[in-house]
C-alpha positions in Angstrom: 133.0 100.2 134.2 136.2 100.1 132.1 138.2 97.1 133.5 141.1 97.3 131.0 143.6 98.6 133.6 142.5 95.8 136.0 142.9 93.3 133.2 146.5 94.4 132.7 147.2 93.2 136.2 144.8 90.2 136.4 146.2 88.4 133.4 146.7 85.0 135.0 149.8 84.4 137.2 151.2 82.2 139.9 152.2 83.2 143.4 155.2 81.0 144.6 156.4 83.0 147.6 155.0 82.6 151.1 152.8 85.8 150.8 149.1 86.5 150.9 147.0 83.4 150.5 150.1 81.4 149.7 151.5 81.9 153.2 149.1 79.5 154.9 151.1 76.4 156.1 153.7 77.2 153.5 156.7 75.5 155.0 154.7 72.3 155.7 153.0 72.0 152.3 154.1 69.8 149.4 152.3 72.2 147.0 153.9 75.6 147.4 152.3 77.7 144.7 148.8 79.0 143.9 147.3 80.5 140.8 145.3 83.7 140.3 143.1 83.6 137.1 142.7 86.2 134.4 139.9 88.7 134.6 137.4 88.9 131.7 134.4 91.0 130.9 131.5 88.7 130.2 128.3 87.0 131.3 127.4 84.6 134.0 127.8 81.8 131.5 131.6 82.4 131.7 131.7 81.7 135.5 132.8 78.1 135.8 135.2 75.9 137.9 138.8 75.8 136.8 141.6 73.2 137.1 144.3 75.3 138.9 145.0 75.2 142.6 144.2 78.7 144.0 144.3 77.9 147.8 146.5 75.5 149.7 146.6 74.8 153.4 147.2 72.0 155.9 144.1 71.4 158.1 144.2 68.8 160.8 147.3 67.4 159.3 145.8 67.0 155.8 147.0 69.2 152.9 144.1 70.8 151.1 144.7 72.0 147.6 141.6 73.7 146.4 140.8 74.5 142.8 139.1 77.8 142.0 137.5 79.5 139.0 138.6 79.2 135.4 138.5 82.9 135.2 137.4 86.0 137.1 134.4 87.7 135.5 133.2 91.3 135.5 129.5 91.3 134.8 128.1 94.5 133.4 124.5 94.1 134.6 122.3 97.1 133.7 122.7 99.7 136.4 125.5 98.0 138.4 128.9 96.3 138.2 129.5 92.8 139.6 132.9 91.1 140.0 133.0 87.3 140.5 136.2 85.7 141.7 137.4 82.9 143.9 139.6 84.0 146.9 137.8 86.8 148.8 140.7 89.2 149.3 140.5 90.2 145.6 137.5 92.3 146.6 139.9 94.9 147.9 141.5 95.5 144.5 138.1 95.7 142.8 136.8 98.1 145.4 139.9 100.3 145.0 139.4 100.6 141.2 135.7 101.2 141.5 136.2 104.0 144.0 139.1 105.5 142.0 137.0 105.6 138.9 133.9 106.9 140.6 131.8 103.8 139.9 131.4 103.0 143.6 130.4 105.7 146.0 132.7 106.0 149.1 131.1 105.8 152.5 128.2 103.4 151.8 127.5 100.5 154.2 129.0 97.2 153.2 126.6 94.2 153.5 128.9 91.3 154.0 127.2 87.9 153.5 129.6 85.2 154.7 129.9 82.5 157.2 133.1 84.3 158.4 133.5 87.9 159.5 136.8 88.4 157.6 137.8 91.1 160.1 141.3 90.0 161.1 144.0 92.7 161.2 146.5 92.5 158.3 150.2 93.0 158.8 149.9 96.6 157.6 147.2 98.9 156.4 147.0 100.4 152.9 148.2 104.0 152.7 145.5 106.6 152.3 147.4 108.9 149.9 149.6 108.8 146.8 148.6 105.3 145.7 147.7 103.7 142.4 146.1 100.5 141.2 149.5 98.8 141.0 150.0 99.3 144.7 146.5 98.1 145.5 147.1 95.0 143.4 150.3 94.2 145.2 148.7 94.8 148.6 145.8 92.6 147.7 147.9 89.6 146.5 151.0 89.9 148.7 149.7 91.3 152.0 146.1 90.5 152.3 144.4 87.1 152.6 140.9 85.7 152.6 140.4 86.6 156.3 141.7 90.2 156.6 140.6 92.3 153.6 137.8 94.3 155.2 139.7 96.3 158.0 142.0 98.2 155.5 138.9 99.2 153.5 137.3 100.5 156.7 140.4 102.4 157.6 140.3 104.2 154.3 136.7 105.2 154.8 135.5 103.2 151.8 132.6 102.0 153.9 130.7 103.6 156.7 130.0 100.3 158.5 129.9 96.6 157.9 126.6 94.8 158.2 127.4 91.1 158.8 125.0 88.5 157.4 125.9 85.1 158.7 122.9 83.9 160.6 119.2 83.1 159.9 118.2 86.2 161.8 120.6 88.4 159.9 119.0 87.4 156.6 115.7 88.9 157.8 117.1 92.3 158.8 116.1 95.5 157.0 119.0 97.0 155.0 119.7 100.7 154.3 118.4 102.2 151.1 121.9 102.2 149.5 124.7 99.7 150.1 127.5 97.7 148.6 126.9 94.0 148.6 129.7 91.5 149.2 128.8 87.8 148.9 130.9 84.8 149.9 129.3 81.6 148.5 130.4 79.7 151.5 127.2 80.9 153.1 125.8 77.9 151.2 128.4 75.5 152.6 127.0 72.3 154.3 127.8 73.8 157.8 125.4 76.7 157.0 122.5 74.5 155.9 120.6 75.3 159.1 119.6 78.5 157.2 117.0 77.5 154.7 118.1 77.6 151.1 115.1 79.4 149.9 115.5 82.1 152.5 119.1 82.7 151.4 118.2 82.7 147.7 115.2 85.0 148.1 117.1 87.6 150.2 120.2 87.5 148.0 118.1 88.0 144.8 116.4 91.0 146.5 119.7 92.5 147.6 121.4 91.9 144.3 118.6 93.9 142.6 119.1 96.8 145.1 122.9 96.9 145.6 124.9 99.6 143.9 128.0 97.5 143.5 128.6 93.8 144.0 131.5 91.5 144.7 131.2 87.8 144.9 133.7 85.2 146.2 133.3 81.5 145.4 135.5 80.6 148.4 137.4 77.5 147.2 138.7 76.7 150.6 135.2 76.3 152.1 132.9 75.6 149.2 132.8 73.1 146.4 133.2 75.2 143.3 130.8 73.4 141.1 128.1 73.8 143.7 129.1 77.5 144.3 128.7 78.2 140.6 125.4 76.4 140.4 124.0 78.5 143.2 125.5 81.7 141.9 123.6 81.2 138.7 120.4 80.8 140.7 121.1 84.0 142.7 121.6 86.0 139.5 119.1 84.2 137.4 116.7 87.2 137.3 119.4 89.8 136.7 121.1 87.8 133.9 118.2 86.2 132.1 119.1 88.3 129.0 122.4 86.4 128.7 122.6 83.7 126.0 
């Protein structure tokens, strides 16, 4: 997949207005800006924690300023494309470009592995006609947030259904022959440790090998980024063993 057009937008920038992910608790926060990293094409070795705050919110009276990834990475694994990023709403922009370029088939099921459903309604839906990547980029960063990026994709018919995987039982379900895989690494957060680690790793490795297109969020607001990256390397260890 040619990501050069995506890279012209994802070149590393700050969001200082109360929009998108930066709207959470904005008026009550001391930190009022977040960073969106640059997108590169590379290997899993380039997925690493960064030093910039990418998500800020006040929880129970405490301001949380979470650091994300040093960079977003497009992995060109033989037979499929994988996008790794921090805040989950960026999946929408990558889905848009993948469908527009014919890399991702429209109408496949979305397998959403996450401790959250991410099905909140955004303020507005994305128009179905006369759009371009610039509009999708704006919508992703200034309208969507980490909890509401799936409903607009469903409204556009990008996916036939959402298969939610957030329980022990869900990890044992049979999946369709063809699907798009969307992983939030917060499935490995301490609150989700009741699901055995090996069960999660085994299933995710299997699904990674089968999925036609993959997006992965490292979820800075819910998951320690060093741990997320460590586990991500384990999930993709078989697929990327050729990387140096």
